[in-house]
C-alpha positions in Angstrom: -73.0 9.8 -81.8 -75.7 12.5 -81.6 -78.5 12.6 -79.3 -81.5 14.0 -79.5 -83.1 15.9 -76.4 -85.3 13.5 -76.0 -82.7 10.9 -74.6 -82.2 13.3 -72.3 -82.6 10.7 -69.7 -80.2 8.2 -71.0 -77.6 11.1 -71.7 -77.7 11.6 -67.6 -77.2 7.6 -67.6 -73.7 7.7 -69.7 -72.4 10.4 -67.7 -72.9 8.6 -64.5 -71.4 5.2 -66.3 -68.8 7.1 -67.1 -67.8 8.7 -64.1 -68.2 5.4 -62.2 -65.5 4.1 -64.2 -63.2 6.3 -63.9 -63.5 5.9 -60.2 -63.0 2.4 -61.0 -67.0 1.2 -59.7 -67.2 -1.3 -62.1 -70.1 -3.5 -60.8 -72.1 -0.1 -60.8 -71.2 1.1 -63.7 -72.7 -2.2 -65.4 -76.1 -1.6 -63.6 -76.4 1.4 -65.5 -75.0 0.1 -68.7 -77.6 -2.8 -68.9 -80.3 -0.1 -67.9 -79.6 1.6 -71.2 -79.1 -1.1 -73.3 -82.4 -2.3 -72.3 -83.6 0.6 -73.8 -81.2 0.6 -76.6 -79.4 -2.7 -78.2 -77.8 -1.1 -80.4 -75.8 1.0 -78.3 -72.4 0.8 -79.6 -70.4 2.6 -77.3 -72.8 1.0 -74.1 -71.8 -2.8 -75.8 -67.9 -1.8 -75.6 -68.1 -0.3 -72.2 -70.0 -3.8 -71.2 -67.5 -5.6 -72.6 -65.0 -3.6 -70.9 -66.3 -3.8 -67.9 -67.4 -8.0 -68.0 -63.5 -8.4 -69.2 -62.0 -6.7 -66.1 -64.1 -8.9 -63.9 -63.4 -12.0 -65.6 -66.5 -12.8 -67.4 -64.3 -13.4 -70.6 -67.2 -15.1 -72.5 -69.8 -12.6 -72.1 -67.0 -9.9 -72.9 -66.3 -11.7 -76.2 -69.7 -12.2 -77.0 -70.2 -8.5 -76.9 -67.8 -7.4 -78.4 -68.9 -9.2 -81.4 -72.5 -8.1 -81.1 -70.4 -4.2 -81.5 -69.5 -5.8 -85.2 -73.1 -7.0 -86.1 -73.9 -3.5 -85.9 -70.4 -1.9 -86.7 -68.3 -4.3 -88.8 -65.4 -1.6 -88.8 -65.7 -0.8 -85.2 -61.7 -0.5 -84.4 -62.5 -1.1 -80.7 -64.0 -3.9 -80.6 -61.7 -5.2 -83.3 -58.7 -4.6 -81.3 -59.8 -6.3 -77.8 -61.5 -9.2 -79.8 -57.6 -9.4 -81.6 -56.3 -9.4 -77.9 -58.4 -11.8 -76.2 -58.2 -14.4 -79.6 -54.6 -14.1 -79.4 -52.6 -17.4 -78.5 -50.9 -15.6 -75.9 -53.6 -14.7 -73.8 -55.4 -18.4 -74.5 -52.9 -19.8 -72.8 -53.0 -17.5 -70.1 -56.9 -18.7 -69.8 -56.3 -22.3 -70.2 -54.4 -21.7 -67.6 -57.2 -19.8 -65.6 -60.2 -22.4 -66.5 -57.2 -25.2 -65.0 -57.2 -23.6 -61.9 -60.8 -23.1 -61.3 -61.3 -26.5 -62.2 -58.6 -27.8 -59.5 -60.4 -25.2 -56.8 -63.8 -26.9 -57.5 -62.1 -30.5 -56.6 -60.4 -28.4 -53.6 -56.9 -28.2 -55.1 -56.6 -25.3 -53.0 -52.9 -25.5 -53.3 -51.9 -26.1 -56.7 -54.7 -24.0 -57.5 -53.4 -21.0 -55.8 -50.0 -21.2 -57.1 -51.6 -21.1 -60.5 -54.0 -18.3 -59.8 -50.2 -16.3 -58.5 -48.8 -16.9 -61.2 -51.6 -15.3 -63.6 -51.9 -12.3 -61.2 -47.9 -11.8 -61.5 -48.7 -11.9 -65.2 -51.8 -9.6 -65.7 -52.9 -7.9 -62.4 -56.0 -6.7 -63.8 -58.8 -9.0 -63.8 -61.4 -9.0 -60.3 -61.8 -12.6 -60.5 -58.1 -13.8 -60.1 -58.2 -11.8 -56.8 -61.5 -13.4 -55.8 -60.2 -17.4 -56.1 -57.0 -16.5 -55.2 -58.6 -15.3 -52.2 -60.4 -18.3 -51.2 -57.5 -20.4 -51.9 -55.5 -18.6 -49.4 -59.1 -19.1 -46.4 -59.3 -22.8 -47.3 -55.4 -23.4 -46.4 -56.7 -21.0 -43.0 -54.1 -18.2 -44.6 -56.9 -15.4 -43.3 -54.6 -12.3 -43.4 -53.4 -13.1 -47.1 -57.1 -13.9 -47.9 -57.9 -10.1 -46.8 -55.3 -8.7 -48.5 -55.5 -10.4 -51.8 -59.9 -9.6 -51.6 -58.7 -5.8 -50.7 -56.4 -5.4 -53.4 -59.3 -7.0 -56.1 -61.3 -4.0 -54.5 -59.1 -1.4 -55.9 -60.0 -2.9 -59.6 -64.0 -2.9 -58.3 -64.3 -0.5 -55.6 -68.1 -2.1 -54.6 -68.0 -5.2 -55.9 -70.3 -7.2 -53.6 -68.8 -10.3 -54.0 -65.6 -9.2 -52.3 -67.1 -7.3 -49.8 -69.2 -9.9 -48.8 -66.2 -12.0 -48.3 -64.1 -9.8 -46.4 -67.1 -9.2 -44.0 -68.1 -12.8 -43.5 -63.9 -13.9 -43.0 -63.4 -10.7 -40.2 -65.9 -12.4 -38.6 -64.6 -15.5 -38.6 -61.5 -14.4 -37.7 -62.4 -12.4 -34.6 -64.9 -15.7 -33.5 -62.2 -17.8 -34.3 -59.5 -15.7 -31.5 -62.0 -15.5 -29.5 -62.5 -19.3 -29.2 -58.5 -19.9 -29.5 -58.6 -17.7 -25.9 -61.6 -19.9 -24.6 -59.6 -23.1 -25.5 -63.0 -24.1 -26.5 -63.8 -25.4 -30.0 -66.1 -24.8 -32.5 -67.4 -25.9 -36.2 -67.3 -22.7 -39.0 -68.2 -22.5 -42.7 -64.9 -20.7 -43.9 -66.1 -20.3 -47.5 -69.4 -18.2 -48.2 -71.0 -19.7 -51.3 -69.0 -19.2 -54.9 -71.1 -18.4 -58.4 -68.3 -19.9 -61.1 -67.7 -18.2 -64.5 -68.0 -21.7 -66.4 -70.8 -19.9 -68.6 -70.2 -20.3 -72.2 -73.7 -19.1 -73.2 -73.2 -16.4 -76.4 -76.8 -15.1 -74.7 -75.9 -11.4 -74.5 -79.2 -9.7 -73.3 -79.8 -12.9 -70.5 -79.0 -10.3 -68.1 -81.0 -11.8 -65.0 -80.3 -15.8 -66.6 -77.0 -16.0 -67.0 -75.9 -19.8 -66.6 -73.7 -19.9 -63.5 -72.3 -22.9 -61.3 -72.9 -22.6 -57.7 -70.2 -23.9 -55.2 -70.7 -24.1 -51.3 -67.8 -25.4 -49.0 -68.5 -26.3 -45.4 -65.5 -27.6 -43.2 -65.6 -28.6 -40.2 -62.6 -27.1 -37.9 -61.4 -27.7 -34.6 -59.9 -24.3 -33.4 -57.0 -25.7 -31.0 -54.4 -22.6 -31.7 -53.5 -19.7 -33.8 -51.4 -22.3 -35.8 -54.9 -22.2 -38.0 -54.5 -18.3 -38.6 -51.0 -18.7 -38.7 -49.3 -21.7 -39.9 -45.8 -22.2 -39.1 -44.6 -22.4 -42.8 -41.1 -23.2 -43.9 -39.3 -20.9 -46.2 -36.3 -21.5 -47.9 -33.5 -18.8 -47.8 -31.4 -18.3 -50.9 -28.7 -20.4 -49.7 -30.7 -23.9 -49.6 -31.1 -24.0 -46.2 -34.9 -24.6 -44.6 -36.2 -22.2 -41.9 -38.5 -22.9 -39.5 -41.3 -20.5 -38.5 -39.9 -20.0 -34.3 -36.6 -18.3 -35.7 -34.3 -20.5 -34.1 -34.4 -24.6 -35.8 -32.9 -25.1 -38.6 -33.0 -28.4 -40.9 -30.9 -29.6 -43.9 -33.1 -28.9 -46.9 -31.5 -29.6 -51.0 -28.5 -28.0 -51.3 -28.6 -25.0 -54.1 -26.1 -26.4 -56.5 -23.7 -23.9 -58.0 -23.5 -22.9 -62.1 -20.3 -25.7 -61.9 -21.4 -28.8 -59.7 -23.1 -30.9 -62.6 -22.0 -34.2 -61.0 -24.5 -33.5 -57.8 -27.2 -32.7 -60.4 -26.6 -35.6 -62.1 -26.4 -37.5 -58.8 -29.4 -35.8 -57.8 -31.2 -36.6 -61.5 -30.2 -40.0 -60.9 -31.6 -40.2 -57.1 -34.6 -38.9 -58.5 -37.2 -38.8 -55.6 -34.7 -39.9 -52.9 -33.7 -35.9 -52.9 -37.1 -34.8 -52.7 -38.2 -31.8 -50.9 -41.2 -30.3 -51.1 -40.3 -26.5 -50.3 -36.9 -26.6 -51.9 -39.1 -28.0 -55.3 -41.0 -24.9 -54.8 -38.3 -22.2 -53.6 -36.7 -24.0 -57.4 -39.7 -23.1 -59.1 -40.6 -20.1 -58.3 -37.3 -18.7 -59.0 -37.2 -20.4 -62.2 -40.4 -18.7 -63.2 -39.1 -15.3 -61.9 -36.4 -15.6 -63.9 -38.1 -17.1 -66.9 -40.5 -13.8 -66.4 -37.5 -11.5 -67.3 -36.1 -13.7 -69.6 -33.6 -14.2 -67.8 -32.6 -17.8 -69.6 -29.7 -19.1 -67.7 -31.0 -18.4 -64.6 -34.2 -19.8 -65.5 -32.7 -23.3 -66.6 -30.8 -23.4 -63.6 -33.6 -23.1 -61.0 -35.7 -25.0 -64.0 -33.5 -28.1 -64.0 -33.0 -28.1 -60.2 -36.8 -29.1 -60.0 -37.3 -31.0 -62.8 -34.0 -33.0 -61.2 -36.4 -34.2 -58.3 -38.0 -36.3 -60.4 -41.7 -35.7 -58.0 -43.6 -36.2 -60.4 -46.1 -33.4 -58.6 -47.9 -30.6 -60.1 -45.0 -28.0 -59.2 -42.3 -31.0 -61.3 -45.2 -30.8 -64.3 -44.7 -27.1 -64.9 -41.2 -26.8 -64.1 -40.4 -29.1 -66.2 -42.9 -27.8 -69.5 -41.5 -24.1 -69.1 -38.0 -25.3 -68.7 -38.7 -26.9 -72.2 -40.0 -23.5 -73.3 -36.8 -21.9 -72.2 -34.4 -23.9 -73.9 -36.8 -23.6 -77.2 -36.8 -19.5 -77.2 -32.9 -19.7 -76.4 -32.8 -21.8 -79.7 -31.4 -25.3 -77.8 -33.7 -27.2 -79.8 -31.7 -30.6 -79.3 -32.8 -29.6 -75.0 -36.0 -28.5 -75.8 -37.2 -31.2 -77.6 -36.1 -33.6 -75.0 -37.8 -32.4 -72.0 -41.1 -31.8 -74.6 -41.4 -35.4 -75.1 -40.5 -36.2 -71.4 -43.6 -33.8 -70.6 -45.7 -35.4 -72.9 -44.9 -39.0 -71.7 -44.9 -38.1 -67.9 -48.4 -36.1 -68.2 -50.0 -37.4 -71.4 -53.4 -35.9 -70.0 -52.2 -32.8 -68.9 -53.3 -29.1 -69.9 -50.3 -27.9 -71.8 -50.2 -31.3 -73.7 -51.5 -29.7 -77.2 -48.8 -26.9 -76.9 -46.0 -29.2 -76.2 -46.6 -31.2 -79.9 -46.7 -27.7 -81.5 -43.5 -26.5 -80.3 -42.2 -30.0 -81.2 -43.4 -29.2 -84.5 -42.2 -25.6 -84.5 -38.9 -27.0 -83.4 -38.5 -29.6 -85.8 -39.6 -26.9 -89.0 -37.1 -25.0 -87.9 -34.5 -27.5 -88.4 -35.7 -28.5 -91.6 -37.8 -32.0 -90.5 -40.8 -31.2 -92.1 -42.1 -35.3 -92.2 -41.5 -35.0 -88.2 -43.1 -31.4 -87.7 -46.2 -32.5 -90.3 -46.1 -35.7 -87.9 -46.8 -34.1 -84.8 -48.9 -31.6 -86.2 -51.1 -34.6 -86.7 -51.1 -35.8 -83.7 -52.4 -32.0 -82.2 -55.3 -32.7 -84.8 -56.2 -35.7 -84.1 -55.8 -35.2 -79.8 -56.8 -31.8 -79.6 -59.1 -31.1 -82.5 -60.4 -27.6 -81.5 -57.1 -26.5 -80.0 -55.9 -23.1 -81.5 -52.9 -24.3 -83.2 -54.7 -26.5 -85.7 -55.3 -23.0 -87.3 -51.7 -21.8 -86.5 -50.1 -20.5 -89.6 -47.6 -22.8 -89.1 -50.1 -25.7 -89.1 -51.7 -24.3 -92.6 -48.2 -23.8 -94.2 -47.3 -27.6 -93.1 -50.5 -29.8 -93.3 -51.7 -28.4 -97.0 
C-alpha cells in the first residue's frame, strides 16, 4: 500500500503501532490503531492488526468481526481468510466453548471449577491475556494471592501496559500488605478482594463502536475475618505419585485412595462397585490431572488408566464429569469404539445439560458411521439437530453426508 505525503501523520502512527506491537504493548497499539481507523475506516492493514490485538486480548467476537470487515474491502485478503479459518475451526470452537463456560462459572462464583478449566485452557494455549486475567481472579478469590500475582505478571508479558492487569496487581499487593499487618496485630478487617471486572460476553458486531462496546460489569465484595496466615497460604493437600496424601505441614500423613497398579483389575472393579464410598477429592483431582496431561501428550494408555480411576469414583462432581468425557475421547481416538460408545452414552445420561452434550452426540454418530451402522449414526445426528440446532457440528461434513 502506498501513501501520499499528506498521510505523513498517519504514517508516523503506523510506524509507532508496529513498534508497540514488537514490544508487546497491545493495549497501547490498539489506541493508535483506533486513531488511524477513525481517519480511514477502509485501512485493511490496520483492520487486520486490530483483529490480531482483539484476538490476543481474548476479545474473540470482536476479532472475528474485524476480519470479516477486512474481507468486505478486500475479499481475497489472505491474512483475514487464514485467521477466520483458524477461529472457525471446530478445535478452536471447542476451546472457546470451555472458555465461555469458565467465565459463566466465574460469574456465579464457582472459582475452583472455573479455575480448573482456565488452567487447562492455558496449558493448551498460553497466548490469550484474558485467560491470565480470569485465572488470576480465581486464585485471588480462593485466597491464593501469590499465585494470582504470578499469573497476572505472566499476562503482562503478552500485553505489558494492560491497565486491568496492572490494576489487579497494584490492588492485590496493597491488600496483601494490609493482610500481613492485620495478621501481625491479631485484628480483623473487612476487605474487598476483587476489583470490578468488565466481562467480555458481548457478541456485538458493531465494528466502530469503540467507546460503546457492550460489556457486563461484575463486582464482588468479600468480607473476610483474618486471624491467621491461612488465608494467604492455605493448607493444601498434595497427592504424591504413590497415592499418599501429604499435609502441608510435611510431618503428617493420611491414607488416600491407593494408586492402582495396571494389573489390579479386581481392585478397580471393587472401587467401581463401591462408588462414592472410596471418593477422595484430592485423589480424584490427581487422577484427572495426570490423565489429562497424558491425553494431551497422546499417551493413551496412561490417559485411560488415570481417567478410569477418576471416573470409577462416581462422585458426579465436575472433575468426574470432565474425566468421563475425556475417557470417552481417549477410547475414540484409539479406535476402541465399544468403550468409547459406552462412556459417551454414560456421559450423556449422567450429565444431560453439560457443555459437551453436542460433541458426545456427534462422536457417537461418527463411531457408528465408522462401524457402518448408518441408522444409528443418523439417529444421533437427528438428536443433535433437535437439541442443538445452532451447533457447529450440524454443518460438519459428516452431518451433510448422512443427513441428505
